[in-house]
C-alpha positions in Angstrom: 5.6 0.4 5.0 6.3 4.0 5.2 5.3 6.3 2.8 8.8 7.2 1.2 10.5 10.6 0.7 9.1 12.2 -2.7 12.0 13.9 -3.9 14.7 10.9 -2.6 16.5 9.5 -5.7 18.5 6.4 -3.9 22.1 6.5 -6.0 24.0 3.3 -6.9 26.2 3.0 -4.0 23.0 3.0 -1.7 20.7 0.8 -3.2 23.6 -1.7 -3.2 24.4 -1.2 0.7 20.5 -1.2 1.0 20.5 -4.8 -0.2 23.5 -6.7 1.7 21.6 -4.8 4.5 18.8 -6.7 3.8 21.0 -10.3 2.8 22.0 -9.8 6.3 18.6 -9.3 8.0 17.2 -11.9 6.3 20.1 -14.4 6.9 20.0 -13.4 10.9 16.1 -14.4 10.9 16.5 -17.4 8.7 16.7 -20.1 11.3 14.0 -18.7 13.2 11.5 -17.9 10.6 11.6 -21.0 8.9 11.2 -22.8 12.1 8.0 -20.7 13.0 6.6 -20.7 9.1 7.4 -24.4 8.3 5.4 -25.6 11.7 2.4 -24.3 11.2 2.2 -25.2 7.9 2.4 -28.5 9.4 -0.3 -27.3 11.7 -2.8 -26.2 8.8 -2.0 -29.9 7.5 -3.5 -31.4 10.5 -5.5 -29.2 10.7 -7.3 -29.3 7.6 -7.6 -32.7 8.1 -9.5 -32.7 11.3 -11.5 -29.7 9.3 -12.5 -32.5 6.9 -13.7 -35.2 9.2 -15.7 -32.8 10.9 -17.1 -31.0 7.5 -17.9 -35.1 6.4 -19.7 -35.8 9.8 -22.4 -33.1 9.2 -23.8 -35.0 6.3 -22.5 -38.3 7.7 -23.3 -38.5 11.1 -22.2 -42.2 11.4 -18.9 -42.1 9.7 -16.2 -43.3 12.3 -18.9 -43.4 15.0 -17.0 -46.2 16.6 -13.9 -45.0 17.6 -14.2 -42.1 20.6 -11.3 -39.4 19.7 -12.7 -39.1 15.7 -16.3 -37.5 16.8 -17.5 -34.3 16.0 -17.4 -32.8 19.2 -13.5 -33.9 19.5 -12.7 -33.4 15.6 -14.2 -30.3 15.3 -12.2 -28.2 18.7 -9.3 -29.7 17.6 -9.5 -28.1 14.3 -9.7 -24.9 15.6 -6.9 -24.9 18.3 -4.4 -26.2 15.5 -5.6 -24.1 12.8 -6.4 -21.0 14.6 -3.1 -21.2 17.3 -1.2 -23.9 15.2 -1.1 -22.3 11.6 -2.4 -18.9 12.3 -0.7 -17.9 14.9 2.6 -19.4 13.7 2.4 -18.2 10.3 2.6 -14.6 11.8 4.6 -14.5 14.3 7.3 -16.1 11.6 5.9 -12.7 9.1 6.2 -10.6 12.0 9.4 -11.8 12.8 10.9 -10.8 9.6 8.9 -7.8 9.1 10.2 -5.9 12.4 14.3 -6.6 11.6 13.7 -5.5 7.8 11.8 -1.9 9.3 14.0 -1.3 11.9 17.0 -2.5 10.0 18.7 -4.9 12.3 19.6 -8.1 12.3 17.6 -10.3 14.6 18.6 -10.7 18.2 18.1 -14.0 20.0 17.3 -15.6 17.3 18.5 -19.2 18.9 15.6 -17.8 21.5 13.1 -17.7 19.0 13.6 -21.3 17.8 13.2 -22.6 21.3 10.4 -20.7 21.8 8.8 -22.0 18.6 9.6 -25.4 19.4 7.8 -25.0 23.2 5.0 -23.4 21.5 4.7 -26.8 18.9 4.8 -29.0 22.0 1.6 -26.7 23.6 0.0 -27.5 20.3 0.6 -31.3 20.6 -0.6 -31.5 24.1 -3.4 -29.4 23.6 -4.9 -30.8 20.6 -4.1 -34.2 21.6 -5.9 -33.3 25.1 -8.9 -32.6 23.5 -9.1 -36.0 20.7 -8.7 -37.6 24.1 -12.3 -36.0 25.7 -10.3 -33.6 28.2 -11.3 -30.5 26.5 -12.9 -27.5 28.4 -15.6 -27.1 26.6 -15.0 -23.3 26.5 -14.7 -21.8 22.7 -11.5 -20.9 22.0 -10.3 -22.0 25.2 -10.5 -25.9 24.6 -7.0 -27.0 25.2 -6.2 -28.8 28.7 -3.7 -28.3 31.1 -1.0 -27.6 30.5 -1.4 -26.9 27.5 -2.1 -23.2 27.7 0.5 -22.7 30.4 3.0 -24.2 27.6 1.3 -21.5 24.8 1.4 -18.2 27.4 5.3 -18.7 28.4 6.3 -19.0 24.2 3.9 -16.0 23.5 6.0 -14.1 26.7 9.3 -15.0 25.5 8.3 -13.7 21.5 6.8 -11.1 22.6 10.1 -9.9 24.7 12.4 -11.0 21.8 10.6 -9.2 19.3 9.8 -5.4 22.0 13.6 -5.9 22.1 14.5 -6.1 18.5 11.6 -2.9 18.7 14.2 -0.8 20.4 17.5 -1.7 18.8 16.0 -0.7 15.5 18.4 1.7 13.3 15.4 2.8 11.6 13.9 5.5 14.0 11.2 5.6 12.2 7.8 3.8 13.2 6.3 2.4 10.6 2.5 1.2 10.5 3.7 -2.1 9.9 5.0 -1.8 13.3 2.0 -0.1 15.0 0.2 -3.2 14.1 2.7 -6.0 15.3 3.6 -4.1 18.6 0.2 -4.0 19.4 -0.8 -7.3 18.5 1.9 -8.4 21.0 0.7 -6.1 23.6 -2.5 -7.4 23.2 -2.2 -11.5 22.4 -0.6 -12.2 26.2 -3.1 -10.0 28.0 -5.8 -11.5 26.5 -4.9 -15.4 26.6 -3.8 -15.6 30.3 -6.8 -12.9 31.4 -9.2 -15.0 29.5 -7.5 -18.5 30.3 -7.5 -17.2 34.3 -10.8 -15.8 34.4 -13.2 -19.0 32.2 -10.3 -21.4 33.4 -7.8 -22.1 36.1 -10.2 -19.6 38.9 -13.5 -19.6 36.7 -15.8 -16.0 36.9 -19.5 -17.1 38.1 -22.6 -16.9 36.3 -23.0 -14.9 33.1 -19.5 -13.4 33.4 -17.7 -15.6 32.1 -19.6 -15.8 29.0 -18.6 -12.4 28.6 -14.4 -13.1 29.4 -14.9 -16.1 26.8 -16.5 -13.9 24.0 -14.2 -10.9 24.7 -11.2 -13.5 23.9 -13.0 -15.8 21.3 -14.2 -12.4 19.5 -10.7 -10.4 20.1 -8.5 -13.4 19.5 -9.4 -12.3 16.1 -9.4 -8.7 16.0 -6.3 -8.0 18.1 -4.2 -11.0 17.3 -5.1 -12.1 13.7 -6.2 -8.8 12.1 -3.5 -6.5 13.4 -1.2 -9.5 12.3 -2.7 -10.3 8.9 -2.8 -5.7 8.3 0.5 -5.4 9.4 2.1 -8.0 6.6 -0.4 -6.6 3.6 0.6 -2.8 4.4 4.0 -3.8 4.2 4.1 -6.2 1.2 1.3 -4.1 -1.2 4.3 -1.4 -1.3 6.8 -3.7 -1.4 5.9 -5.6 -4.4 4.8 -2.8 -6.5 7.6 -0.6 -5.5 5.2 2.7 -4.5 4.5 3.7 -1.3 1.3 3.4 0.9 -1.3 6.1 -0.1 -1.6 7.5 3.1 0.9 6.9 6.2 -1.7 9.1 8.5 -4.7 7.6 7.4 -3.2 4.1 8.2 -2.6 5.2 11.8 -6.3 6.6 12.2 -6.9 2.7 11.1 -5.3 1.4 13.8 -6.1 3.4 16.8 -9.6 3.1 15.8 -9.0 -0.7 15.7 -8.0 -0.5 19.3 -10.4 1.3 20.2 -13.2 -0.4 19.0 -12.7 -3.7 18.3 -12.7 -4.8 22.0 -15.9 -3.7 22.9 -17.3 -6.2 19.8 -17.2 -9.7 20.9 -20.5 -9.4 23.1 -22.9 -9.1 20.1 -22.5 -12.8 19.9 -24.6 -13.1 23.3 -27.2 -11.0 21.8 -30.8 -12.8 23.2 -29.0 -14.1 26.5 -29.3 -13.6 30.0 -27.0 -10.5 29.8 -27.2 -6.8 30.8 -28.8 -4.9 27.9 -26.4 -1.9 27.9 -23.2 -4.7 27.2 -24.8 -6.0 24.4 -25.9 -2.4 23.3 -22.3 -1.3 23.9 -20.8 -4.1 22.0 -23.1 -3.5 18.8 -21.8 0.1 18.9 -18.3 -0.9 18.9 -18.9 -3.0 16.0 -20.4 -0.8 13.7 -17.8 1.7 14.5 -15.5 -0.8 13.0 -16.5 0.7 10.2 -14.1 3.2 10.4 -11.0 1.3 10.3 -12.4 -1.0 8.1 -13.0 1.9 5.9 -9.1 3.4 6.4 -7.4 0.5 5.5 -9.9 0.0 2.2 -9.1 3.6 0.7 -5.4 2.8 1.9 -5.2 0.0 0.1 -7.1 0.5 -3.0 -5.2 3.9 -3.6 -2.1 2.0 -3.7 -3.2 -0.5 -5.7 -4.5 2.0 -8.8 -2.9 1.9 -11.5 -0.7 -1.5 -11.0 -3.6 -4.6 -10.9 -2.0 -5.6 -13.6 0.9 -7.0 -11.6 -1.3 -9.1 -10.1 -1.1 -11.6 -12.4 2.7 -12.2 -12.2 3.1 -11.8 -8.3 2.0 -14.8 -6.6 2.3 -12.5 -3.4 0.4 -9.5 -4.5 -2.3 -12.0 -5.5 -2.7 -13.6 -2.4 -2.9 -10.4 -0.3 -4.7 -8.2 -1.9 -7.1 -11.1 -2.2 -6.9 -11.2 1.7 -6.9 -7.7 1.7 -10.5 -7.3 -0.4 -12.0 -10.1 2.5 -11.2 -8.0 4.8 -13.4 -5.8 4.0 -16.1 -7.5 3.3 -16.1 -9.7 6.2 -15.6 -6.7 8.4 -18.8 -5.3 6.4 -20.3 -8.2 7.4 -19.7 -8.1 10.7 -20.6 -4.7 11.8 -24.0 -5.6 10.2 -24.1 -9.4 11.9 -23.9 -7.8 15.1 -27.5 -5.8 15.0 -29.7 -7.6 16.8 -32.5 -7.7 13.8 -30.1 -9.7 11.9 -29.0 -11.7 14.9 -32.8 -12.6 14.9 -32.2 -15.0 11.5 -28.1 -15.2 11.1 -27.4 -16.3 14.9 -26.8 -20.2 15.9 -26.9 -20.9 11.9 -24.1 -22.2 9.2 -24.2 -17.8 7.8 -21.9 -17.1 11.3 -19.8 -20.0 10.6 -19.2 -18.7 7.1 -18.5 -15.2 8.2 -15.8 -16.8 10.4 -14.2 -18.8 7.7 -14.2 -15.6 5.3 -12.2 -13.6 7.9 -9.6 -16.7 9.5 -9.4 -18.1 5.8 -10.4 -15.4 3.0 -8.5 -12.6 4.5 -5.9 -13.8 7.4 -4.6 -16.9 6.1 -4.3 -15.8 2.3 -2.1 -12.6 3.3 -0.4 -15.8 5.5 0.4 -17.5 2.3 1.4 -14.1 0.0 3.6 -14.0 3.1 5.5 -16.7 2.5 6.2 -17.1 -0.8 8.1 -13.4 -0.5 9.9 -14.5 2.7 10.8 -18.3 2.2 13.0 -17.0 -1.3 14.7 -14.7 1.0 15.9 -17.0 3.5 16.8 -20.3 1.4 18.0 -17.9 -1.5 16.2 -20.3 -3.4 13.3 -19.6 -6.1 9.9 -21.5 -5.2 10.0 -24.8 -7.6 7.1 -24.3 -9.5 4.9 -21.3 -10.9 2.4 -23.6 -12.1 2.6 -25.2 -8.3 1.5 -21.3 -7.3 -1.1 -20.8 -9.6 -2.8 -24.3 -8.6 -2.9 -23.6 -4.7 -4.4 -19.8 -5.6 -6.9 -20.9 -7.3 -8.1 -24.3 -4.9 -7.6 -21.6 -2.1 -9.3 -19.0 -3.6 -12.2 -21.0 -5.2 -12.7 -23.0 -1.9 -13.5 -20.4 -0.3 -15.9 -18.3 -2.4 -17.5 -21.7 -2.3 -17.6 -22.1 1.0 -18.5 -19.1 2.2 -20.9 -18.3 -0.8 -22.7 -21.5 0.7 -23.2 -21.1 3.8 -24.4 -17.7 3.7 -26.5 -18.7 1.7 -28.2 -21.9 3.5 -27.3 -20.3 6.5 -29.3 -17.9 5.9 -32.3 -19.7 4.7 -31.8 -21.8 7.6 -32.5 -18.7 10.1 -35.8 -17.9 8.3 -36.7 -21.4 8.6 -36.0 -21.6 12.3 -37.6 -18.4 13.6 -41.3 -19.8 11.6 -42.6 -22.1 14.2 -44.9 -23.7 11.3 -41.2 -25.7 10.1 -40.5 -28.8 11.8 -36.7 -29.5 12.7 -36.2 -32.4 10.6 -37.3 -30.3 7.8 -34.5 -27.9 8.5 -32.0 -30.5 8.6 -33.1 -32.1 5.4 -33.4 -29.3 3.6 -29.5 -27.8 4.5 -27.9 -31.5 3.4 -27.2 -29.8 0.1 -25.3 -27.4 1.4 -23.5 -29.1 3.9 -22.4 -30.9 0.7 -21.3 -28.1 -0.8 -19.2 -27.1 2.5 -17.4 -30.8 2.0 -16.4 -30.2 -1.5 -15.1 -26.9 -0.9 -13.8 -28.0 1.9 -11.5 -30.6 -0.5 -10.5 -28.3 -2.9 -8.8 -26.1 0.0 -7.0 -29.2 1.6 -5.6 -29.6 -1.7 -4.2 -26.4 -2.4 -3.0 -26.9 1.5 -0.7 -30.2 0.4 -0.1 -28.1 -3.0 1.3 -25.2 -1.2 3.2 -28.0 1.5 5.0 -29.5 -1.4 6.1 -26.2 -2.5 7.9 -25.5 0.8 9.7 -29.0 0.7 10.7 -28.5 -2.3 12.4 -25.6 -1.5 13.8 -26.6 1.9 14.8 -29.4 0.3 17.5 -27.0 -2.2 15.2 -27.7 -5.4 14.1 -24.5 -7.5 17.0 -22.0 -9.1 19.3 -19.1 -6.9 17.3 -16.6 -5.5 19.4 -13.4 -6.6 18.5 -10.5 -4.3 17.4 -9.1 -1.0 14.7 -6.8 -2.3 
């Protein structure tokens, strides 16, 4: 959300007209947003099931081994793809559709086409996840889905991007808000990233180490130039919207955007530290990772000073609770990621559960929590009904918040211990396996907590869509 004009006090008539405008915009978005978001929650529940199976198999390796499609090598990539491309991408797109209409002060155009795109996307995820479970994975991380799933997803993604850009050109509000910068960036970057990586890693694979470089260029940038912009766009819109005050600094937010665009695309190859890669490529990637402290600092300062004096509102607003938790997690995980790229740090942390903890704090602690907050704000405006139960909302928040904290702390400590033991030539590998078992039990317990929260959220959404809940009062 942009900074408000300091001396502009709207009249009662202007406020009434603005409210009616927002109601009309929300009505135009209803079918498209609900289709994308409800589908996202469905894939979240499916992906959570796969996640629990994979987690339990880490310390019960003989469980369900009689079923080939339930082996760890299949359920783990099925989890990653259903959560990242099913839940994450679909929830982000739902939020982007709604925010672009709201910020542009224009009713959604081509809503029916966006519904069709959601159906196409769902087919792509179903085909991709099914192919992985049947043993047809490409075995390339983040690109595991076999044909024709990537083609289906690419078609849907191009439709979504085109619709969002068209709606942006039709806007009545001429100022471009910071949330729009992030969304437009994501809608430009992701089709380029996905199609290029799919082509160079799967369709016409590059040879040798080039394929590894492309793979991690994509795997890291799908987080930094797709997931992160969507999450930050949502946080930048909802925090000021809920507390009713402007963003602390519009110009600081633009610095954050352009430094993200400049530095993040360098960062992926620090995952290949120690590999057979040109040293200059790894070094450039490490520099890019450290330079990410610039946009992270800009975002952290902006969010903190925007919230200053309003932290007490976390008790009353579920949206604010989830979004602020996500924004704080973004700062932590980004600073951690910058230092994790260093060669000396990677010597211990690389190939351990420490990296798994880091990835989950970003994808879940930051992005997923922000998307939950987005849902709590958007859905009542789409359906015209409040959420059925505040108790269920609190249960959802604390299950997920405590779950991801437990997950992160357990695997961060256990992973660092694992790394120290791996580089010690006097420690036998079986000793490491035995030592890590309690931490893997903790991982599964945390996963159960988070999955329970997802079920609670799914129940709340079903109740709302079914007509349970008080009538929602306004279009704010």
